[in-house]
N, C-alpha and C positions, 0 to 999 in steps of 0.2 A: 019664525027665529031661534028654534031649538033646531032644524035643520042647519041655519047659519052657522048658531053653537058650535052644531057638529063640525061642521066641516072647520072652521077656525083651531078648535080642539087637534081634528086631523093631522094639519099642516103643521101645529108647532114643535119643534124639537122634546125629543123625548124624557131630558131633562126638566123642560118647562111641563111635562104633565107628569111626572113624576112631582116636582115641584108642588102642583096644581091637587093632584089626587091622593098622592104617595107621602105625605111631606114625614110626617111620620115616623114612619121607616128608614128613611135615611137616615137618623139619631141611628139605626140600629149597626151599619158599615163603622159608624165612626168611631161605636163603642168597640165596638172585635177588633179593629185598627190599631183603638188605645189599650185597650186589653194586653193585646199581639205586644205592642209599641213596647207597653209597661214591661211584659214575659223579657224583651229581648235585648232591651232598654239593660236590666240586669244582667244576663247575661253578657253584654258587653264590658258593664265596668266591670264582672269579673275577669274578662280576657282584658281588657285594658289593662286592668292590676296588675296580671299575670304578665301581660308584655314590660308592662313599663317598668316591672321588677326586673323583667330580663336585661331589658337595654339599659336600667340603673346597676345591674351586678356585673354587665360584660361592663361600665365606665370606673368599676369600684375597682374592678379585679384590676383591670387595666391599671388605674392609681394605686394599688398597693404591691403588683409586679411592676410599677415604677420604684415604688421607695423600697422596696427589695433588692432590686437590683441597683441602688444608691449601695446601700452596704455591701453589694457585692462587690464593686465597684470600688468603692471604699476601703475593702478588705485587698482588693491587687494593687491598689496603687501604695497602700503602705504599705505595702510585700518588698517593693521597691523601695520607696523610702527611706524605711526602717532600714534596708541592707546598705543603702549607702551610711545611713548613719553612725549603725551600731558592728557592721560587719568589719572582720579586722582592727575593729577598736575594745578588748579585752576591759571588762568591769574593773576597776583600780580597788583592791582587796585592805584599804588604809582607808575606807569614811565611806562617806559621800563623795560620790562623782560627779561636781555642778555639771560640766562639759558634757556629759554622758547624757544628768536626766533633762540639760537643757534641749539637748540634740533631739531627745526624745519627744517629749512633751513638745517641744513646738509641733512634728512633723504630729503626732496626733489635733493639738488643738489649729493648727491648717486644716490635716483632713474633715474637721466636724466645720470649719466657715464653706470650704468647698462642697462639702455633700451636708445638706443641712437637718435632712431627714435622720440623722448620728445623733443622736443626743448625750451620749456616753460614751469611752475607749478608753482601754484598760491594755498594758503590756504588761507582760510577766516574762524575764529575761533568763536565760539559762542556769542563772544564780538563783532564780527566787525572786528576786528583786519587784516591784510595782512599781507601774509609772502608769498617770491616768490622762483625762483630758482637763481634770480638775483634780485639786487637793486634795480634796475630799473622796476621791475614788483610791485614794492610795490607803485607805485606810488596812489592819489588820485585820477584820471581816473581808475585804475582799480580796487579799492573797489566798485567805486559807482557799476557800471558796475558789477561783479560779487554781488553786495548788492543786485541788483536787479534780478540776475538768485537766490538768498541764498531762500525765498521761495518758486520757485516751488520743488527744488531740495531736500526742506525739508520736502516737505512732498509725497517725495519715499520713498520706504522702504530701501534701501543702494544700488538700485542696479547701474551698470553705466548707463549714458543717454546722449548718441551723441547730440550736439548739433549741428547745421548744418554750415559750410563754410561761413566765411565774417570775413570782417575785425573790429578789435577789440581793439580800441588804445589799448596800451599801454599793450597789454596784452603778449608783446613778443615782445623781445630786439631790434627787428629791427623796427620797428615803420610803419603801412601804410600793413601790411602783412597780406592778407588771412590767418585763421586759423580754422582746423577740430579742434574741441575741444571735450573733456569728461567730463561731471561732472559724481562725487562720493559725497552721501553726508558721511559723515564719523561720525560712530557712537559705543561708547564705549561697547564693548562686554561686562562688567561686567556686567553695570548697563542700557544700554541702553538707555541714553541719548549721545543727538548730539551734538559733540568737536563740530563739523563744515563743511564745504565744500570744495571739491577738486575739481581744475578745472585742467587739463589734456592738452597741442594744440600742434598741428604740421603743419609747415607751409608748405603750397598748394602747395609751390616751392619744398618740395622732392618728392610728389607727380606728376608733372611734366617732373622733374627728370626721373621718373619709365617710364613713357607714351616715352620721349624722346628717351632715353637707347632702349628701345625695339623695336620703330618704325621702321621696315626693306626698306621699301619703302620712300627715299627722297624725294617721290610728295605728299605723305601721309598726311591728318592730324590728328591727335591724338589727342583725348578733352572727359573730361567728362562730362556730363551736369545731372543735378539734375530731378525729380518728376516733375516739373515748365517748365522745357526744360531751362533752364541757365544755364549759365557755369560754374562749378567750377573749375575746373584742365584743363588748356594747356597751352603748351607753346606757340602757336600764335595766338589762339582765345583771344579777352576783358576777361575777370573774372568777375563773379557774375554779370553779363547781358545776357539777353535772345541771344541764336543761334540769329547771324544776318540775316542768311538769313530764311524767313516766309516758305518757302518749304522742306527746311531744317529741320526746329524746328516741324513741322504739321509730317513731316519723324517719325523722334525721339520723337514723345511724341506719336506716335501711335504703332509702335513696342516695343517689349522686347526683344527677339531675332531674327535676322532677317541679311541679306543679299540680295543685290541687283543694278544692273542698275537702276537711277531715271534721269532727266534732273535736278539740281539745278542752278538759276543762267543764264540757258540757255548755259551750259554746261552738259555733260552726264556726270554722278561720278559713282563710283561703292561706296556704302555703305555699312557699316556692323555694328554691334550693339549687343552690347550683356551686358545682364541685372546685375550689382553686386547689389541683395535682399539685403545687410548688411545694406546699408543707403541709399536702395531705387534710386540710383545713375545709371546710363547707359554711360557704356563703347562707344565711338563711331568711326571710321573709316572714310575719306571721302578723297578717289581717284583720280583723273580729268581720266577716261579711254581714253584722248587722250595721255597720257605722258606714258599707259604700250604700244600703237599700234603704234606706231610714225613711224615709219620705215616698217610697213607691205603697206601700202600705195601704197611706191615707188616697193614696190615685186607684187604690185596686177595689177601693169597697166603695168609693163613687161610682166607677165602670161598672159592678156590680145593679145598685139603686138602677142607673141609667138603664141600661141592658133590659134590664124587667119592664121596664116602662114602655121598650121601646117596643119589645115584643107582641105588649096587648095592640098596639097602633097598628104592626103589621099585619095582623089578621085578619085585619079591618080594610087594610091598602089593599091586600094582595088580591083582594076580590075584585076591584076597582078597575088597578095596573091590569088583571092578565086581558082584559075584554080588549085596552087599549094595545097592547104589547105581544100578547102571546098569538093573538089570529096573523100577522103578520109574517113570526117567526115561523109558526106550522108551513105557512109559502113558502117559503125560504127554505124550511129542511125538503120539501118534497121537490124543488128546485136541485137544490144542492143532490138529492136521491138521483133523480135523474139524470144528471150530469156524469157524477161514480159510478151509475150504467152505462155512459158512453155516448150518449143522445146532448153532444155539442152546438147543436142548435136552440137547448134549452134557454129562455130566459124567463124572466122573473116583471111581472108588473106592479109595481107599487102608485098610486095613482098621488100618495103624498109627498114631502118634499122633508120629510124629518130628518130620522137619522137611519131609519125602517127608510126609505127613499134614497139615500144616501147609499145603505146596505146592497139594495137593489142595484144599482147603479154599477156599484161596484164589483159587482158580481157577473151581470153581462158585459161590465166593461174585461172579468178575471177568462170568462169563457169564451170570447172574442179571442184574446191573447193567447188564449192557449192554443187556440185552433191555429192562431197565425204562429207561432214556436212551433207547428207540428210541421207545417209548412216548410220554416225556417229550417228543420231538422231535416227534411228530405231537401233542401238546396245544399249545405252543408256537407251532406253527405254525397250527393254528388256532385261537389266541387272535390271532395276529398279524394273520391274516382279518378278525377281530371288529375289531379298532382300526381296520383298512381300511377297511371297510365305516362303523365311524363317523365316518371321516374322510371318506369318500366324503359322507357324509350331513350330514355340517357342513357341507359344502363351499358345500352350497342355503340359502344362507342369507336367511329370506324378508323380515328385518326387517331387515337392509342393504338390502335392492335396496327396500325399500319408503321408506325412510328415504333413500336418496340420489336415485331419484325425484321422493321431496317437494323435496329441495334442488333437485334439477333444475327445478322446476315452478316453484318462489318464488324461482329465479334471473330466469328466464324470464320472470316476471309483475313483477321489480324494472326489468326491460330490458340486465341480464347476460349475453348472446346469449354471448358469449366463456367468459364463463367455467362457463354451462352446457352448453357444444359440449363443453370439458375435461372439467366433471363427467361424460359422457355417456360421452365415448372413452374413460374412466380405469375407467369403470363395465364397458363392453364390455369393455376386455381385459384388467380383472381376470375375470371370466365365462369368457373365452377363456382364457386360461394356467391356474385354476385346474379349469375341466371338460373342457380339448381333450384329443381321445384316450383320456384315460382313466389318462395315465401315471401312476404313484408315482415313479418317478425320473427327477428334471431334473437342471439345471446350477444350479450357483451364481446364475451372472448370471439364467435364466429366474426364480427364486426373488427375487432382488434386483427383475426387471421386476413381480412379483407383486406385491410389495413395496411398489413406488415408486407403482403405481397405485392400491391400499390405500390409502398414502399421503397423496396426492393427492385423492383423495374425504373422508378425515377430516378433513384440513389445511383443504379450504372449510368442512365442517362447524361444524370447532373452530378455527378460525384467531386464538380469544382466548383457547383453551386450551393450545395447544404452538404448537412451531415445531420443523424436523425437517433433519435432515443421512443424510445418507449417504454411510462412506468406507470404501468396499470393495478390499483390492489385488487390481489388475484378475489379476494371478496365478493367481487363484483361482477366476474365472469359470467355467470350462469343469469344474471338478470337482463330480461327481453328489453330488447331497443329494436326501433324501425332501422332494417337492409338498409346499407348507404347511408348511415346519418352522420360520421367519421372521415369515410373518405374524401366526398364533396370538400369538408374543410379540409383536409389534407393537400387539393390538387389549388385550392384556392389560394392556401400557404403559400406552396412552392411557385404557382406565376404570375401570381401578384403581390408578394412580398418577397421570395425571395431570391428570381432570376434579377428583382427590380434592385439589388444589395449588388453593390460594386463589387463587397469579398465576400469571401466564404458564409454563408450564414449556418443557425441552426433551429432545424425545427423536433418538439415535443410534445408526447401524446402523453398526457395526465390522465388517472383517472383516479375516483376516489370515494367516500360517503359522506354527508354531511348529518346535520341530524335530520332532514327531514326528505331530502333527496339524494339520487344519486350524481357525482357531477363528473364530466368530459371534459378534459381541456386541449383546444391544440393549438399550441405556443409558438413563434417565430420572432426574428430578431431579422426582419428583413426589412422593408420600404415603408411601412404604417402605413395607414388611410389617413389623409386630411380631416380637420375638425369639422368642414364643410358637410362632408360628405360623409362623414362616420352613422348622424342623425338620420340616414335616407336606406340606409344598405337594411333592413328590415321592413318595413313600410311599402315599397316602392321595388317596379322590377329592374331597379340599376344592378342591384347585386346579380343576373340572371346572365349583363351584359356580353359576359366570359364565354357562351356556352355551354358552363358545362352543369351540374346539379343546380349551383345556386344557394346561395345561404339563403335566403329566399324562399326556395320552395322546400329548403330542409327544416325550416323554422315551422312554416305552416302544418308542413307532415305531423311535425312536433305533438303543439298545441292541438290538432285536429285531434291526434288519438287517444293523447293526454291530457286533455285538457291546458286551458287561460297560463296557466299558473306555470307551465314550464316551456320549455324552448330557448334559444338561441338568447347570449349576450356575446356582446364585442364591444372588448374598451386594445383600443389601438393607440400609437403617436406614430405623429408622420415620423419619421426617417431614426426609427426607437423600434418596433416590433407593432404585431396583435396578436390578444389571445381572446381565441371564441371560447365562451365557457358556455356546456350544454348540461341541460338544470332536468332528468328522468324521472318520475317519481320510483319509491317502492311499490314493486312486483312482485308477489311469489312467484321464483324463477322457474318453477314451472307452472306456471302460467306461458311462458316461453316455449314456442315449438322444438320441437326437438332438433337435433344437429345433425343431420349425415351427409356427405357427398355426394351429387350426384354427377356420376364420369354420362 
């Protein structure tokens, strides 16, 4: 019976064995996980609160910027409207000028309707008369304060000038309300003379309303401070006074955009700040850290108690668990060591059908696949050499040589000796580049030199068929490339694209860097490729039907040398043209073989 029980246990999954033998120990990972989750949760709460402030602050600043923009736009609109109402119409010296008063106050009231963020508007003309969007704004107190600022604004060129947030008696319908004011000198656009000074006011309550509406954390305190550390807007803090807590004030003055946990007034606070450069203000959020982690302390205490109990049972269970699990693991480790030392035929024999049995099966399958992969690598290497051989054979093109020599002969017969010399020199340089020293890897600069020589010869032959240009970033010239990567693509473009075009075409070679690779492109506006044939070019031998190097040949060589992530991409529209894109990896230029001509 004992043997039957052992056999039954041996074939059970490890999870079942742990539940039967090591059940108390299962609690320990949950406690560790719970404690870790508790700490992580605390950190996440702080980070999310900081991120929430960042998101909210962006929205708040955008909303405030829109409100300030409304004041700017209102001032600019009134500058034009007051010109029409006042310019060329001097005030009457005989007392109250009703038409002038009506025209000005109408414009001020209309502006408030168009821009509701403007709570009040005051215009002081050149004669010192005060006009307001509300009759209460035309009191003597408003005029006196406005006249004090009149001289400063009169010395400006008419730009909008922001006045700091402060209480301005009589400038608002509701007295004793802090106001943010923009002042602007109104100039006659025809004569350049000063018509007066305009003041537009926005009450602080509009700003604090935005702060309250955007505050997603009830325990957080949002406020705006100026460059001197005074509160200019808040739903809770005293206004127009320095920040009450010295430590918080120093922190605000020392930062523009930051977040962190600081001890303020004996309490740990999550502080966040973001600058509002338009007025030199700073948006500040102060959140008590304790309010964010109130429930975590009780969880932490419970976890410590459970962890202590689990540790006691863990010692008892470990002795039994090791007998069932440790021995197969030791055998697995020995087999893996043999595999590491090069014995690819090693196999692990485990009779059980539990997880250790799955490990053994997986290990044996891994060794089999590794051995198979090594065989595949050898096959790929042979395949690569076959492509290289095919490339070498394709490099020597008798028909290209014969055709070029015929061109040289014809040019000589026609007395065009200079062109014959250029064709001969290009032919010699082309074969010197393609056959020189038998190197497979050259620089992009060398590959472009081969391509230029080839294009020079072909352009002499087909001057009426195409023109060409090469635009390659000089920074990539030193990077390595497989020899005869670009030239075959140019040949395909000429013979299968441009020659089939009824009119003269254009061939372009581009080269540049992207974020993760080097890109070369051969672009023609020739006949193009049909949508049915396009998907087959890189996965069949169809691309090699012209007897040239072939798109498939070039693509396979790149993938074999640099990896599956690189190679060719073909985009084409029939009757429009074709773009062949080469993607190559960033390899240090000094990895490419040196370039010297072989005479």
